[in-house]
C-alpha positions as CSV (number, residue, x, y, z in Angstrom):
1,M,19.5,16.1,-13.6
2,I,16.6,18.1,-13.2
3,K,14.4,15.1,-13.3
4,F,16.6,13.5,-10.6
5,L,16.2,16.5,-8.1
6,G,12.5,16.8,-8.8
7,R,12.2,12.9,-7.7
8,L,14.5,13.5,-4.5
9,R,12.8,16.2,-3.3
10,T,9.4,14.7,-3.7
11,V,11.3,11.4,-1.9
12,L,12.6,13.9,0.7
13,E,9.6,15.5,1.8
14,S,7.9,11.6,2.2
15,F,10.6,10.3,4.3
16,F,10.4,13.3,6.8
17,N,6.8,13.1,7.0
18,I,7.1,9.3,7.8
19,I,9.8,9.3,10.2
20,Y,8.4,11.6,12.7
21,I,7.4,8.9,14.6
22,F,6.4,7.2,18.3
23,E,9.2,9.4,20.1
24,G,7.9,12.9,19.5
25,G,10.2,14.3,16.9
26,L,13.3,13.5,18.8
27,M,15.2,11.3,16.2
28,K,18.5,12.6,16.0
29,R,18.7,14.4,12.5
30,C,22.6,13.4,12.0
31,F,21.6,9.8,11.0
32,L,18.5,10.7,8.9
33,I,20.7,11.1,5.5
34,V,21.9,7.7,5.9
35,T,18.5,6.0,6.5
36,L,17.1,8.5,3.6
37,V,19.7,7.0,0.7
38,L,18.4,3.2,1.7
39,F,14.7,4.6,2.0
40,L,15.3,6.6,-1.4
41,F,16.5,3.3,-3.0
42,V,14.2,0.8,-1.1
43,S,10.8,2.4,-1.5
44,V,11.0,3.9,-4.7
45,G,13.9,2.8,-6.8
46,F,16.2,4.9,-8.2
47,S,14.7,5.0,-11.6
48,Q,11.2,5.4,-10.9
49,T,9.5,9.0,-11.0
50,V,7.3,9.9,-8.0
51,Y,4.2,11.4,-9.5
52,L,1.8,12.1,-6.1
53,T,2.4,11.5,-2.3
54,E,0.1,12.2,0.0
55,T,0.6,11.7,3.9
56,F,-1.8,14.5,5.6
57,S,1.0,15.4,7.9
58,D,0.5,18.2,10.4
59,G,-3.4,17.7,9.5
60,V,-2.8,19.4,6.1
61,A,-3.5,17.9,2.8
62,E,-0.7,18.3,0.5
63,N,-2.9,17.9,-2.9
64,E,-6.0,19.4,-4.5
65,W,-8.9,16.8,-3.1
66,L,-12.2,17.3,-5.3
67,S,-15.7,15.3,-4.9
68,G,-16.4,12.4,-7.5
69,Y,-20.2,13.2,-6.8
70,P,-20.2,16.9,-6.6
71,G,-22.6,18.5,-4.7
72,Y,-23.7,15.4,-2.3
73,S,-20.5,13.5,-1.9
74,P,-17.8,14.8,0.5
75,I,-14.2,15.7,-0.1
76,I,-11.8,13.9,2.1
77,E,-10.3,15.9,4.8
78,T,-7.6,15.4,7.8
79,A,-8.2,13.8,10.7
80,Y,-5.8,13.0,13.6
81,M,-5.6,9.2,14.4
82,E,-2.7,7.4,16.4
83,N,-0.7,4.0,15.3
84,N,-1.9,5.3,11.8
85,P,1.0,3.3,9.3
86,S,3.0,6.5,9.0
87,G,3.3,7.0,12.3
88,D,3.0,11.1,12.1
89,N,-1.1,10.4,13.7
90,W,-2.2,12.0,10.3
91,V,-4.6,10.2,8.0
92,G,-7.1,10.9,5.3
93,M,-11.2,11.2,6.4
94,L,-13.8,10.6,4.2
95,N,-17.1,10.8,5.9
96,M,-20.3,8.8,4.4
97,N,-23.1,10.9,2.7
98,D,-26.9,10.1,3.2
99,A,-27.1,8.7,-0.3
100,G,-24.8,5.7,0.7
101,V,-21.2,6.3,-1.7
102,S,-18.5,8.6,-1.3
103,E,-15.7,9.3,-3.6
104,S,-12.8,11.8,-3.5
105,Y,-10.1,12.0,-6.3
106,T,-6.6,13.8,-7.0
107,G,-3.7,13.8,-9.3
108,D,-3.8,14.4,-13.1
109,E,-6.4,13.6,-15.4
110,N,-3.8,13.2,-18.2
111,W,-2.2,10.1,-16.2
112,T,-2.0,7.4,-18.4
113,D,0.2,4.5,-17.2
114,Y,1.2,4.5,-13.4
115,Y,1.8,2.3,-10.1
116,Y,-0.8,3.9,-7.2
117,E,-0.8,2.2,-3.6
118,A,-2.8,3.2,-0.2
119,N,-2.8,2.4,3.4
120,I,-6.7,1.8,4.0
121,Y,-8.0,1.4,7.5
122,V,-10.2,-1.4,6.7
123,P,-13.3,-2.4,9.5
124,I,-14.5,-6.1,9.9
125,N,-17.9,-6.4,10.0
126,E,-18.8,-2.8,9.6
127,G,-19.9,-1.0,6.2
128,W,-19.4,-2.2,2.2
129,Y,-17.0,-1.3,0.2
130,Y,-13.5,0.4,1.4
131,G,-10.8,1.0,-1.3
132,I,-9.1,2.7,-4.0
133,E,-10.1,4.1,-7.4
134,F,-7.5,5.0,-10.7
135,R,-7.8,6.2,-13.9
136,V,-10.5,8.7,-12.3
137,R,-12.0,11.3,-14.8
138,V,-15.1,13.8,-15.0
139,D,-17.6,12.3,-16.8
140,G,-20.4,15.1,-17.5
141,E,-21.5,15.6,-13.8
142,A,-19.7,13.0,-11.8
143,T,-16.7,10.8,-12.1
144,T,-16.0,7.5,-13.7
145,A,-13.3,5.1,-12.7
146,Y,-11.7,1.6,-12.0
147,Q,-11.8,0.3,-8.4
148,F,-10.0,-2.2,-6.3
149,S,-12.2,-3.0,-2.9
150,S,-13.0,-4.9,0.0
151,Q,-15.9,-6.3,1.4
152,F,-15.4,-8.0,4.7
153,N,-18.6,-7.8,6.2
154,V,-19.9,-11.2,6.6
155,S,-24.1,-9.7,7.5
156,S,-24.0,-8.2,3.8
157,M,-22.5,-10.7,1.5
158,E,-19.7,-13.1,1.0
159,Q,-16.7,-11.6,1.9
160,R,-14.5,-10.6,-1.0
161,L,-12.2,-8.1,-2.6
162,R,-13.3,-7.0,-5.7
163,F,-11.9,-5.1,-9.3
164,R,-14.7,-3.2,-10.9
165,I,-15.5,-0.4,-13.3
166,R,-17.6,2.7,-11.8
167,P,-19.6,4.7,-14.1
168,S,-20.6,8.0,-13.5
169,M,-24.6,6.9,-13.5
170,G,-25.9,3.0,-13.2
171,F,-24.3,-0.3,-12.1
172,P,-20.9,-1.1,-11.8
173,E,-19.0,-3.6,-14.1
174,V,-17.6,-6.1,-12.1
175,I,-14.3,-7.6,-13.7
176,Q,-13.0,-9.9,-11.2
177,D,-14.0,-11.1,-7.4
178,W,-11.8,-12.9,-5.2
179,Y,-13.1,-14.5,-2.3
180,A,-11.8,-16.0,1.0
181,A,-9.8,-18.7,-0.3
182,D,-8.6,-16.8,-3.7
183,I,-7.2,-14.3,-1.3
184,P,-3.5,-14.3,-0.4
185,G,-3.0,-14.3,3.6
186,G,-6.8,-14.8,3.2
187,V,-9.3,-12.2,5.1
188,P,-8.2,-10.6,7.8
189,T,-10.0,-11.3,11.0
190,L,-9.2,-8.0,12.9
191,S,-10.0,-3.9,11.9
192,G,-6.9,-2.5,10.8
193,W,-4.7,-1.0,7.5
194,N,-4.4,-2.6,4.8
195,K,-2.4,-1.6,1.5
196,F,-4.1,-1.5,-2.1
197,A,-2.3,-1.1,-5.3
198,V,-2.8,-1.5,-9.0
199,Q,-0.1,-1.1,-11.3
200,A,-1.8,0.4,-14.9
201,V,0.0,-0.2,-17.9
202,G,-2.4,0.2,-21.2
203,N,-4.9,-2.1,-21.1
204,Q,-3.3,-4.4,-18.5
205,F,-3.9,-4.2,-14.5
206,W,-1.9,-6.1,-11.7
207,L,-3.8,-5.9,-8.5
208,Y,-2.4,-6.0,-4.9
209,F,-3.4,-6.1,-1.5
210,N,-0.9,-6.1,1.2
211,D,1.9,-6.2,-1.5
212,Q,0.7,-9.9,-2.8
213,E,-0.1,-10.2,-6.2
214,M,-4.1,-10.8,-6.7
215,P,-4.7,-14.4,-8.7
216,G,-4.7,-14.3,-12.0
217,C,-3.2,-10.8,-13.0
218,P,-3.1,-8.8,-15.4
219,Y,-6.8,-8.7,-16.2
220,E,-7.2,-6.9,-19.4
221,N,-10.2,-3.6,-19.7
222,D,-9.9,-1.1,-22.6
223,M,-12.2,1.2,-21.0
224,L,-10.8,3.8,-19.1
225,T,-7.4,5.0,-20.8
226,Q,-5.9,7.8,-18.1
227,G,-7.1,9.7,-15.0
228,G,-6.1,11.0,-11.6
229,V,-6.3,8.5,-8.5
230,G,-8.9,8.5,-5.6
231,V,-10.5,6.6,-2.4
232,Y,-14.2,4.9,-2.5
233,L,-16.3,4.3,0.2
234,F,-20.0,2.8,-0.2
235,D,-22.8,1.1,2.1
236,M,-26.3,0.4,0.5
237,M,-27.8,0.9,3.9
238,A,-26.5,4.6,3.6
239,D,-25.1,4.8,7.0
240,I,-23.7,8.4,7.5
241,G,-21.9,7.3,10.8
242,I,-19.5,5.5,8.2
243,T,-16.0,6.5,7.4
244,L,-13.0,6.0,5.5
245,Y,-9.6,6.3,6.5
246,A,-6.1,6.8,4.3
247,D,-2.6,7.3,4.6
248,D,0.6,7.2,2.8
249,L,-1.0,7.4,-0.9
250,V,2.5,7.3,-3.4
251,V,1.2,7.6,-6.9
252,R,4.7,6.6,-9.4
253,E,5.9,5.4,-12.8
254,P,5.2,1.8,-13.4
255,S,8.0,-0.6,-12.2
256,N,9.6,-2.7,-14.7
257,A,11.0,-5.2,-12.2
258,I,9.3,-7.9,-14.1
259,E,11.4,-7.3,-16.7
260,E,14.5,-6.6,-15.1
261,E,14.2,-10.0,-13.3
262,N,13.6,-11.9,-16.4
263,E,16.8,-10.2,-17.8
264,I,19.1,-11.5,-14.7
265,E,19.7,-14.8,-14.6
266,G,19.3,-16.6,-11.3
267,Q,17.1,-14.3,-9.9
268,V,13.9,-15.6,-11.9
269,G,11.7,-16.8,-9.2
270,F,13.1,-15.3,-6.0
271,K,10.8,-13.3,-4.2
272,L,10.8,-11.7,-1.1
273,H,6.6,-11.0,0.0
274,Q,5.8,-8.3,2.6
275,N,5.3,-9.4,6.1
276,F,1.7,-9.4,7.3
277,P,0.5,-8.1,9.5
278,N,1.8,-4.9,8.8
279,P,1.9,-2.2,11.4
280,V,3.3,-4.9,13.8
281,T,2.1,-5.3,17.3
282,N,2.7,-8.4,18.5
283,S,3.9,-10.8,15.8
284,T,4.1,-10.9,11.9
285,A,4.9,-13.7,9.1
286,I,7.3,-12.9,6.4
287,R,6.9,-15.2,3.5
288,F,9.7,-15.4,0.6
289,H,10.1,-17.9,-2.5
290,L,13.4,-19.8,-3.4
291,P,13.1,-21.1,-7.1
292,R,15.8,-23.5,-6.0
293,T,17.8,-25.1,-2.6
294,E,19.9,-22.4,-1.5
295,K,21.4,-20.9,1.6
296,V,19.9,-17.6,2.8
297,S,19.9,-15.0,5.2
298,L,16.7,-13.3,6.7
299,E,18.0,-10.5,9.3
300,I,15.5,-7.2,10.8
301,F,17.6,-3.7,10.8
302,N,16.9,-1.0,12.3
303,L,16.9,2.5,11.4
304,L,20.4,3.3,11.7
305,G,21.1,0.2,9.4
306,Q,21.9,-2.0,12.8
307,R,21.2,-5.9,12.4
308,I,18.7,-6.8,15.3
309,R,17.4,-10.5,14.4
310,T,18.8,-13.3,12.6
311,L,15.4,-14.9,11.6
312,C,17.2,-17.6,9.2
313,N,20.7,-18.5,7.9
314,R,20.8,-21.8,6.5
315,S,20.0,-24.0,3.7
316,L,16.1,-23.9,2.5
317,D,14.5,-25.9,-0.2
318,A,13.0,-24.6,-3.3
319,G,9.5,-23.4,-2.9
320,M,7.7,-20.9,-0.8
321,H,8.4,-20.3,3.3
322,E,7.2,-18.2,6.2
323,I,9.0,-17.3,8.8
324,E,7.5,-15.5,12.1
325,W,9.4,-12.7,13.4
326,D,8.1,-12.2,17.3
327,G,8.9,-9.0,17.6
328,R,11.9,-9.0,19.4
329,T,15.9,-8.8,19.1
330,E,18.6,-11.0,19.3
331,N,18.8,-10.3,23.6
332,S,14.9,-11.0,23.5
333,Q,13.7,-7.5,24.3
334,R,10.7,-5.8,22.7
335,A,11.7,-3.6,19.3
336,T,10.9,-0.5,20.1
337,P,7.8,1.3,17.7
338,G,9.0,2.3,14.6
339,I,11.0,1.7,11.2
340,Y,12.6,-1.5,10.4
341,Y,13.8,-3.5,7.4
342,Y,13.9,-7.0,6.6
343,R,16.5,-8.5,4.2
344,L,16.6,-11.4,2.2
345,H,20.0,-12.5,0.7
346,A,20.9,-15.7,-1.3
347,L,24.4,-15.8,-3.2
348,D,23.0,-14.1,-6.3
349,F,19.8,-12.1,-5.1
350,D,19.1,-9.4,-2.4
351,S,15.6,-8.1,-1.5
352,T,14.3,-5.5,0.9
353,Q,11.1,-4.7,2.4
354,K,9.7,-1.9,5.2
355,L,7.7,-2.9,8.2
356,I,6.5,-0.4,11.2
357,V,6.2,-1.6,14.8
358,V,3.5,-0.1,16.8
359,E,2.6,0.0,20.9
């Protein structure tokens, strides 16, 4: 019971940070408890303990952040930024130093297995590497860590996502590169928010970009077994004007969704992916996979649980499908800015994901 109450408290704090959006905080609190229940089960799962959340709400960091390179790398701070993923207009900001590399981290150095996600603002054709770090630990006068980062500056080198080990001294060791053709959904063409995530269990790592699992996962490596989490910024040209923005960091116990899915006959092969782009300004694509021909419904709901749009309600063949939502309701009105949920339902499968609409 104590463990559950602690988890509920963490989710409550995160939830109320997220819902303060777009309308100056004028949402009526009378229906927030109903939404909280949905958020609790959909976003973090009933059986998963949340170790850390960081939303930088109200311009205050919720956790103690440290420098990965004490003495010359800045520590992440808060900054005001409109239309951020959580909608509260506050994000974390990591500035570049004159050495061309910055890293800031938080969390428990004794963490071993966990799932970590963060929204990172990635500019196109600016800077070099923007991304997250995990299993961060002190090694001498600096830190060492695993990294999952993006390099989308075509003027620097071929665009890619990269998984590597960053030592405290010396050159990083690349574990895997994914180039444009390998990246699910392709390389973003516009600067914007992208979700980076990793699930680390033992010596195995699953990497996710915008909720899409990267090809070839899991990858195995034994170099680092425990450590905290962080964000990373690198630019070989040492441009001190380069900045990384981060928002909605979550660390929780690893998901056992793969094992549970394989135990439930009939659900193997069903998968609802995160919409892209997200947040949504005009339209967004929703992808899902069916293991067999099946009648399915795909619907959009608002925070009150009211269905505002049915995108699909028919039989579809087995395989991958993609349906576009134009950001409008059933009566062709533009959806107001805020948080929405989309739900894929079949005879023996039901899955829900969250999306955000911005102006």
